[in-house]
C-alpha positions as a Markdown table, in Angstrom:
| # | Residue | x | y | z |
|---|---|---|---|---|
| 1 | Met | 122.6 | 129.1 | 61.6 |
| 2 | Lys | 121.5 | 125.5 | 61.7 |
| 3 | Lys | 125.2 | 124.4 | 61.8 |
| 4 | Thr | 125.8 | 126.7 | 64.8 |
| 5 | Ile | 122.8 | 125.3 | 66.6 |
| 6 | Ala | 123.9 | 121.8 | 65.9 |
| 7 | Leu | 127.4 | 122.5 | 67.1 |
| 8 | Ser | 125.9 | 124.1 | 70.3 |
| 9 | Leu | 123.7 | 121.1 | 70.9 |
| 10 | Gly | 126.5 | 118.8 | 70.3 |
| 11 | Leu | 128.8 | 120.7 | 72.7 |
| 12 | Ala | 126.0 | 120.7 | 75.4 |
| 13 | Met | 125.5 | 116.9 | 75.0 |
| 14 | Thr | 129.2 | 116.4 | 75.2 |
| 15 | Leu | 129.4 | 118.4 | 78.4 |
| 16 | Met | 126.5 | 116.5 | 79.9 |
| 17 | Ala | 128.1 | 113.2 | 79.0 |
| 18 | Ser | 131.4 | 114.3 | 80.5 |
| 19 | Ser | 129.7 | 115.4 | 83.6 |
| 20 | Ala | 127.9 | 112.1 | 84.0 |
| 21 | Leu | 131.2 | 110.3 | 83.4 |
| 22 | Ala | 132.9 | 112.5 | 86.0 |
| 23 | Ala | 130.5 | 111.5 | 88.8 |
| 24 | Asp | 132.3 | 109.2 | 91.2 |
| 25 | Lys | 130.3 | 106.0 | 91.9 |
| 26 | Leu | 129.7 | 105.0 | 95.5 |
| 27 | Val | 127.6 | 102.2 | 96.9 |
| 28 | Leu | 125.8 | 102.6 | 100.3 |
| 29 | Gln | 124.4 | 99.4 | 102.0 |
| 30 | Leu | 121.6 | 100.1 | 104.4 |
| 31 | Lys | 121.1 | 98.2 | 107.6 |
| 32 | Trp | 117.4 | 97.5 | 106.8 |
| 33 | Val | 114.7 | 97.9 | 104.2 |
| 34 | Thr | 113.8 | 101.2 | 102.6 |
| 35 | Gln | 112.1 | 103.3 | 105.3 |
| 36 | Gly | 112.2 | 106.6 | 107.1 |
| 37 | Gln | 115.2 | 105.4 | 109.2 |
| 38 | Phe | 117.3 | 106.2 | 106.1 |
| 39 | Ala | 115.4 | 109.2 | 104.9 |
| 40 | Gly | 118.5 | 111.5 | 104.8 |
| 41 | Tyr | 120.2 | 109.4 | 102.2 |
| 42 | Tyr | 117.2 | 109.1 | 99.9 |
| 43 | Val | 116.6 | 112.8 | 100.3 |
| 44 | Ala | 120.3 | 113.6 | 99.4 |
| 45 | Lys | 119.9 | 111.5 | 96.3 |
| 46 | Asp | 116.5 | 112.8 | 95.3 |
| 47 | Lys | 117.3 | 116.5 | 95.9 |
| 48 | Gly | 120.5 | 116.3 | 93.9 |
| 49 | Phe | 122.9 | 116.8 | 96.8 |
| 50 | Tyr | 125.0 | 113.8 | 95.8 |
| 51 | Glu | 125.0 | 114.9 | 92.2 |
| 52 | Glu | 126.1 | 118.4 | 93.2 |
| 53 | Ala | 129.0 | 116.8 | 95.1 |
| 54 | Gly | 130.1 | 114.9 | 92.0 |
| 55 | Leu | 128.8 | 111.6 | 93.2 |
| 56 | Asp | 126.7 | 108.8 | 91.7 |
| 57 | Val | 125.4 | 107.1 | 94.8 |
| 58 | Glu | 123.6 | 103.7 | 94.7 |
| 59 | Ile | 121.6 | 103.0 | 97.8 |
| 60 | Lys | 121.1 | 99.2 | 98.4 |
| 61 | Pro | 118.3 | 98.3 | 100.8 |
| 62 | Gly | 118.9 | 95.7 | 103.5 |
| 63 | Gly | 116.7 | 93.1 | 105.0 |
| 64 | Pro | 116.6 | 90.1 | 107.4 |
| 65 | Asp | 119.1 | 88.2 | 105.3 |
| 66 | Val | 121.5 | 91.1 | 104.7 |
| 67 | Ala | 124.4 | 91.6 | 107.1 |
| 68 | Pro | 126.2 | 94.9 | 106.1 |
| 69 | Pro | 129.6 | 93.8 | 107.4 |
| 70 | Gln | 129.4 | 90.7 | 105.1 |
| 71 | Val | 128.4 | 92.9 | 102.2 |
| 72 | Ile | 131.3 | 95.3 | 102.5 |
| 73 | Ala | 133.7 | 92.4 | 103.2 |
| 74 | Gly | 132.6 | 90.8 | 99.9 |
| 75 | Gly | 133.1 | 94.1 | 98.0 |
| 76 | Gly | 129.4 | 94.7 | 97.6 |
| 77 | Ala | 129.5 | 98.2 | 99.1 |
| 78 | Asp | 131.8 | 101.1 | 99.8 |
| 79 | Val | 130.0 | 102.3 | 102.9 |
| 80 | Val | 127.6 | 100.5 | 105.2 |
| 81 | Ile | 125.2 | 101.6 | 107.9 |
| 82 | Asp | 125.6 | 99.6 | 111.1 |
| 83 | Trp | 125.2 | 99.8 | 114.9 |
| 84 | Met | 128.5 | 100.2 | 116.7 |
| 85 | Pro | 128.1 | 97.1 | 118.8 |
| 86 | Ser | 127.9 | 95.0 | 115.7 |
| 87 | Ala | 130.7 | 96.9 | 114.0 |
| 88 | Leu | 133.0 | 96.5 | 117.0 |
| 89 | Ala | 132.3 | 92.8 | 117.4 |
| 90 | Thr | 132.9 | 92.3 | 113.7 |
| 91 | Arg | 136.2 | 94.3 | 114.0 |
| 92 | Glu | 137.4 | 92.2 | 116.9 |
| 93 | Lys | 136.8 | 89.1 | 114.7 |
| 94 | Gly | 139.1 | 90.5 | 112.1 |
| 95 | Leu | 137.2 | 92.7 | 109.7 |
| 96 | Pro | 138.7 | 96.2 | 110.0 |
| 97 | Leu | 135.5 | 98.3 | 110.0 |
| 98 | Val | 136.0 | 102.0 | 110.8 |
| 99 | Asn | 133.3 | 104.5 | 111.8 |
| 100 | Ile | 133.7 | 107.6 | 109.6 |
| 101 | Ala | 130.6 | 109.5 | 110.7 |
| 102 | Gln | 127.7 | 109.3 | 113.2 |
| 103 | Pro | 124.5 | 110.9 | 111.9 |
| 104 | Phe | 122.5 | 109.4 | 114.8 |
| 105 | Lys | 123.2 | 111.1 | 118.2 |
| 106 | Arg | 120.7 | 109.0 | 120.2 |
| 107 | Ser | 119.5 | 105.4 | 120.4 |
| 108 | Gly | 116.0 | 104.5 | 119.4 |
| 109 | Met | 116.2 | 101.0 | 121.0 |
| 110 | Met | 113.8 | 100.0 | 123.8 |
| 111 | Leu | 112.0 | 97.0 | 125.3 |
| 112 | Thr | 108.2 | 97.3 | 125.2 |
| 113 | Cys | 106.2 | 95.2 | 127.7 |
| 114 | Arg | 102.5 | 94.6 | 128.4 |
| 115 | Lys | 101.5 | 96.3 | 131.6 |
| 116 | Glu | 99.5 | 93.3 | 132.6 |
| 117 | Thr | 102.8 | 91.4 | 133.1 |
| 118 | Gly | 103.5 | 93.4 | 136.2 |
| 119 | Ile | 106.8 | 94.7 | 135.0 |
| 120 | Thr | 107.5 | 98.2 | 136.2 |
| 121 | Lys | 111.3 | 98.3 | 136.5 |
| 122 | Pro | 114.2 | 96.4 | 134.9 |
| 123 | Glu | 114.6 | 94.2 | 138.0 |
| 124 | Asp | 111.2 | 92.8 | 137.2 |
| 125 | Phe | 112.6 | 91.1 | 134.0 |
| 126 | Lys | 113.8 | 88.2 | 136.1 |
| 127 | Gly | 111.8 | 85.0 | 135.2 |
| 128 | Lys | 110.3 | 86.7 | 132.2 |
| 129 | Thr | 110.5 | 86.0 | 128.5 |
| 130 | Leu | 112.0 | 88.8 | 126.4 |
| 131 | Gly | 112.0 | 89.1 | 122.6 |
| 132 | Val | 115.4 | 89.9 | 121.2 |
| 133 | Trp | 116.6 | 90.6 | 117.6 |
| 134 | Phe | 119.7 | 88.8 | 116.6 |
| 135 | Gly | 122.0 | 89.3 | 113.6 |
| 136 | Gly | 124.1 | 91.8 | 115.5 |
| 137 | Asn | 121.2 | 93.6 | 117.2 |
| 138 | Glu | 121.4 | 91.4 | 120.3 |
| 139 | Tyr | 124.6 | 92.9 | 121.6 |
| 140 | Pro | 123.2 | 95.9 | 123.4 |
| 141 | Phe | 120.5 | 93.7 | 125.1 |
| 142 | Leu | 123.1 | 91.1 | 126.2 |
| 143 | Ser | 125.2 | 93.8 | 127.7 |
| 144 | Trp | 122.2 | 95.3 | 129.5 |
| 145 | Met | 121.3 | 91.9 | 131.0 |
| 146 | Asn | 124.8 | 91.4 | 132.2 |
| 147 | His | 124.7 | 94.9 | 133.9 |
| 148 | Leu | 121.5 | 93.8 | 135.6 |
| 149 | Gly | 123.1 | 90.5 | 136.7 |
| 150 | Leu | 120.5 | 88.5 | 134.8 |
| 151 | Lys | 121.6 | 85.4 | 132.9 |
| 152 | Thr | 120.1 | 84.8 | 129.5 |
| 153 | Asp | 120.0 | 81.0 | 129.7 |
| 154 | Gly | 116.3 | 80.7 | 130.7 |
| 155 | Gly | 117.0 | 79.8 | 134.3 |
| 156 | Pro | 114.9 | 81.0 | 137.2 |
| 157 | Glu | 117.5 | 83.7 | 138.2 |
| 158 | Gly | 117.6 | 85.1 | 134.7 |
| 159 | Val | 115.5 | 85.7 | 131.6 |
| 160 | Thr | 114.3 | 83.5 | 128.8 |
| 161 | Val | 115.4 | 85.0 | 125.4 |
| 162 | Leu | 113.0 | 84.6 | 122.5 |
| 163 | Lys | 114.7 | 85.0 | 119.2 |
| 164 | Gln | 112.4 | 87.6 | 117.8 |
| 165 | Gly | 111.6 | 88.0 | 114.1 |
| 166 | Phe | 111.3 | 91.4 | 112.7 |
| 167 | Asn | 107.7 | 91.8 | 113.8 |
| 168 | Val | 105.7 | 92.4 | 117.0 |
| 169 | Asp | 103.8 | 89.1 | 116.9 |
| 170 | Pro | 105.4 | 87.7 | 120.2 |
| 171 | Leu | 103.9 | 90.5 | 122.2 |
| 172 | Ile | 100.5 | 90.5 | 120.4 |
| 173 | Gln | 100.2 | 86.8 | 120.8 |
| 174 | Lys | 101.6 | 86.8 | 124.4 |
| 175 | Gln | 104.5 | 84.6 | 123.6 |
| 176 | Ala | 106.8 | 87.1 | 125.3 |
| 177 | Asp | 106.3 | 89.5 | 128.2 |
| 178 | Cys | 108.4 | 92.2 | 126.4 |
| 179 | Ile | 109.8 | 92.6 | 123.0 |
| 180 | Ser | 112.5 | 94.7 | 121.3 |
| 181 | Thr | 111.2 | 97.8 | 119.6 |
| 182 | Met | 112.5 | 101.0 | 118.0 |
| 183 | Thr | 110.9 | 104.3 | 119.0 |
| 184 | Tyr | 110.4 | 105.0 | 115.3 |
| 185 | Asn | 109.0 | 101.6 | 114.1 |
| 186 | Glu | 107.9 | 98.5 | 116.0 |
| 187 | Tyr | 106.5 | 100.5 | 119.0 |
| 188 | Trp | 103.9 | 102.0 | 116.7 |
| 189 | Gln | 103.2 | 98.7 | 115.1 |
| 190 | Val | 102.2 | 97.4 | 118.6 |
| 191 | Ile | 99.8 | 100.3 | 118.9 |
| 192 | Asp | 98.5 | 99.9 | 115.4 |
| 193 | Ala | 97.8 | 96.2 | 116.3 |
| 194 | Gly | 95.4 | 97.3 | 118.9 |
| 195 | Ile | 97.3 | 97.6 | 122.2 |
| 196 | Pro | 96.8 | 101.2 | 123.5 |
| 197 | Glu | 99.8 | 103.1 | 124.9 |
| 198 | Asp | 98.4 | 103.1 | 128.4 |
| 199 | Gln | 98.6 | 99.3 | 128.4 |
| 200 | Leu | 102.3 | 99.3 | 127.6 |
| 201 | Val | 105.4 | 99.9 | 129.7 |
| 202 | Thr | 108.6 | 100.9 | 127.8 |
| 203 | Phe | 112.3 | 100.9 | 128.8 |
| 204 | Lys | 114.5 | 103.0 | 126.6 |
| 205 | Tyr | 118.1 | 102.1 | 126.5 |
| 206 | Glu | 119.0 | 105.8 | 126.6 |
| 207 | Asp | 117.1 | 106.2 | 129.9 |
| 208 | Glu | 118.6 | 103.0 | 131.4 |
| 209 | Lys | 122.1 | 104.4 | 130.6 |
| 210 | Val | 123.0 | 101.3 | 128.4 |
| 211 | Ala | 122.4 | 102.9 | 125.0 |
| 212 | Thr | 125.0 | 102.2 | 122.3 |
| 213 | Leu | 125.5 | 104.1 | 119.1 |
| 214 | Glu | 123.3 | 103.2 | 116.2 |
| 215 | Asp | 123.3 | 103.8 | 112.4 |
| 216 | Gly | 126.8 | 105.0 | 112.0 |
| 217 | Leu | 128.6 | 105.1 | 108.6 |
| 218 | Tyr | 131.4 | 102.5 | 108.3 |
| 219 | Val | 134.1 | 101.7 | 105.7 |
| 220 | Leu | 137.0 | 99.3 | 105.6 |
| 221 | Gln | 140.4 | 100.6 | 106.7 |
| 222 | Lys | 141.8 | 100.3 | 103.2 |
| 223 | Ser | 139.4 | 103.0 | 102.0 |
| 224 | Leu | 141.0 | 105.5 | 104.4 |
| 225 | Asp | 144.5 | 104.7 | 103.0 |
| 226 | Asp | 143.4 | 105.9 | 99.6 |
| 227 | Pro | 143.4 | 109.7 | 99.2 |
| 228 | Lys | 140.9 | 109.6 | 96.3 |
| 229 | Met | 138.5 | 107.5 | 98.3 |
| 230 | Val | 138.9 | 109.8 | 101.3 |
| 231 | Asp | 137.9 | 112.8 | 99.1 |
| 232 | Lys | 134.9 | 110.8 | 97.8 |
| 233 | Leu | 133.8 | 109.8 | 101.3 |
| 234 | Ala | 134.1 | 113.4 | 102.6 |
| 235 | Arg | 131.9 | 114.6 | 99.8 |
| 236 | Phe | 129.4 | 111.7 | 100.5 |
| 237 | Val | 129.2 | 112.5 | 104.2 |
| 238 | Lys | 128.8 | 116.2 | 103.6 |
| 239 | Ala | 126.0 | 115.7 | 101.1 |
| 240 | Ser | 124.3 | 113.1 | 103.4 |
| 241 | Met | 124.3 | 115.4 | 106.3 |
| 242 | Lys | 122.7 | 118.0 | 104.0 |
| 243 | Gly | 120.1 | 115.4 | 103.3 |
| 244 | Trp | 119.4 | 114.9 | 107.0 |
| 245 | Glu | 119.1 | 118.7 | 107.6 |
| 246 | Tyr | 116.5 | 118.8 | 104.8 |
| 247 | Thr | 114.7 | 115.9 | 106.3 |
| 248 | Arg | 114.4 | 117.6 | 109.6 |
| 249 | Ala | 113.1 | 120.8 | 108.0 |
| 250 | Asn | 110.7 | 119.0 | 105.6 |
| 251 | Pro | 109.7 | 115.7 | 107.3 |
| 252 | Asp | 106.5 | 115.1 | 105.2 |
| 253 | Glu | 108.3 | 115.6 | 102.0 |
| 254 | Ala | 111.1 | 113.4 | 103.2 |
| 255 | Ala | 108.6 | 110.6 | 104.0 |
| 256 | Thr | 107.1 | 110.9 | 100.5 |
| 257 | Ile | 110.6 | 110.6 | 99.0 |
| 258 | Val | 111.2 | 107.4 | 101.0 |
| 259 | Leu | 107.8 | 106.0 | 99.7 |
| 260 | Asp | 108.8 | 106.8 | 96.1 |
| 261 | Asn | 111.9 | 104.7 | 96.6 |
| 262 | Asp | 110.1 | 101.8 | 98.2 |
| 263 | Ala | 110.1 | 99.1 | 95.5 |
| 264 | Ser | 108.3 | 96.6 | 97.7 |
| 265 | Gly | 105.3 | 98.8 | 98.1 |
| 266 | Ala | 105.0 | 97.6 | 101.7 |
| 267 | Gln | 105.3 | 101.0 | 103.4 |
| 268 | Thr | 102.4 | 103.3 | 104.2 |
| 269 | Glu | 102.3 | 107.1 | 104.2 |
| 270 | Lys | 101.0 | 107.2 | 107.8 |
| 271 | His | 103.8 | 105.0 | 109.1 |
| 272 | Gln | 106.6 | 106.6 | 107.2 |
| 273 | Lys | 105.6 | 110.2 | 108.2 |
| 274 | Arg | 105.5 | 109.0 | 111.8 |
| 275 | Met | 108.8 | 107.3 | 111.5 |
| 276 | Val | 110.6 | 110.3 | 109.9 |
| 277 | Gly | 109.3 | 112.4 | 112.8 |
| 278 | Glu | 110.8 | 110.0 | 115.4 |
| 279 | Ile | 114.0 | 109.6 | 113.5 |
| 280 | Asn | 114.5 | 113.4 | 113.4 |
| 281 | Lys | 114.6 | 113.3 | 117.2 |
| 282 | Leu | 117.6 | 110.9 | 117.0 |
| 283 | Thr | 119.5 | 113.0 | 114.5 |
| 284 | Glu | 118.7 | 116.4 | 115.8 |
| 285 | Gly | 121.8 | 118.5 | 116.5 |
| 286 | Ser | 124.1 | 116.0 | 114.7 |
| 287 | Thr | 126.8 | 117.3 | 112.4 |
| 288 | Gly | 127.9 | 113.8 | 111.5 |
| 289 | Val | 130.9 | 114.1 | 113.8 |
| 290 | Leu | 131.3 | 111.2 | 116.2 |
| 291 | Asp | 131.0 | 112.0 | 119.8 |
| 292 | Val | 134.0 | 110.2 | 121.2 |
| 293 | Ala | 132.5 | 110.2 | 124.7 |
| 294 | Ala | 129.5 | 108.4 | 123.4 |
| 295 | Ala | 131.7 | 105.9 | 121.6 |
| 296 | Asp | 133.7 | 105.3 | 124.7 |
| 297 | Arg | 130.4 | 104.7 | 126.6 |
| 298 | Thr | 129.4 | 102.2 | 124.0 |
| 299 | Val | 132.7 | 100.4 | 124.4 |
| 300 | Glu | 132.4 | 100.3 | 128.2 |
| 301 | Thr | 128.9 | 99.0 | 127.9 |
| 302 | Leu | 130.0 | 96.2 | 125.6 |
| 303 | Leu | 133.1 | 95.4 | 127.8 |
| 304 | Gly | 130.9 | 95.1 | 130.8 |
| 305 | Gly | 129.4 | 91.8 | 129.9 |
| 306 | Gly | 130.7 | 89.8 | 132.8 |
| 307 | Ser | 131.9 | 86.4 | 131.7 |
| 308 | Asp | 130.5 | 86.9 | 128.2 |
| 309 | Pro | 131.3 | 90.4 | 127.0 |
| 310 | Val | 130.5 | 91.5 | 123.5 |
| 311 | Ile | 134.1 | 92.6 | 123.0 |
| 312 | Thr | 137.1 | 91.5 | 125.1 |
| 313 | Lys | 139.3 | 94.6 | 124.7 |
| 314 | Lys | 139.2 | 98.3 | 123.9 |
| 315 | Pro | 139.4 | 98.7 | 120.1 |
| 316 | Glu | 142.1 | 100.8 | 118.5 |
| 317 | Gly | 141.4 | 102.7 | 115.3 |
| 318 | Ala | 137.7 | 101.8 | 115.3 |
| 319 | Trp | 136.7 | 105.4 | 114.5 |
| 320 | Thr | 138.2 | 108.4 | 112.8 |
| 321 | Thr | 137.5 | 112.1 | 112.2 |
| 322 | Lys | 139.5 | 112.0 | 109.0 |
| 323 | Ile | 136.4 | 112.1 | 106.8 |
| 324 | Thr | 134.3 | 114.6 | 108.8 |
| 325 | Asp | 137.3 | 116.9 | 109.1 |
| 326 | Ala | 137.7 | 116.8 | 105.4 |
| 327 | Ala | 133.9 | 117.3 | 104.9 |
| 328 | Lys | 133.9 | 120.7 | 106.8 |
């Protein structure tokens, strides 16, 4: 009897070990720190969706000193999350990034201004100081200014660009008339800092028809030439989208999962619940399949940069449905 039990336990442990060994490892590099913006991936890992798909996924947080394209170029990740303007600019410079899925259907980017500045429409930006994020996040802004015919050299016929840190201090301290904010993050930081909503004016990139695609999943071209990697990526995308579906259905639980994964301890429950709620608006209706029309609009926006476009020619092979087709 004891021998039978021992054999059974040994067999079970062997099977468990074999299962663990069978899980395919995959490294995902986030665009920013652990927060609700990436809830779907943390949920997929926490709820076992990746494990069910035979994957062992490592999620690497980003930060102000982390550039996802550089990480994947150096072999530090298999998949990165990036905005399409950054990815296309990087691709044109020689790194063959390819969009394999697009969980975010809408842009959360906007400029937030103090009402007291008198700014009521984009044309009022002329002569003003605008806070802008760099490190690849400046591309949509620069394209927008070019569409408005506003130079960004600080001259009287243009705007003065303030290189904005990843905080809202320039608006609070009145160093800038407007700053870059995301609907799910910095906008609420401004309000929490004491400026009420009725004292703010916002300009969403979506509303201004200059929105570009954000938070897509990107890999290097060589990954798509490897059948085993294609299979792994298809399982990853399918499990990730399951994570996003769960996040939309259970936003508070998703926020808690994010907090559980925040090693810095910097995030708060109130902020993360609010963020997940706003993020769900951007992923709603997404199956992960890239909307080619939206990608084309992103390209046209980036090409429309006058004498200083973000990209100089239409990209070829910058996105594929190979992975999302296999994930169905």
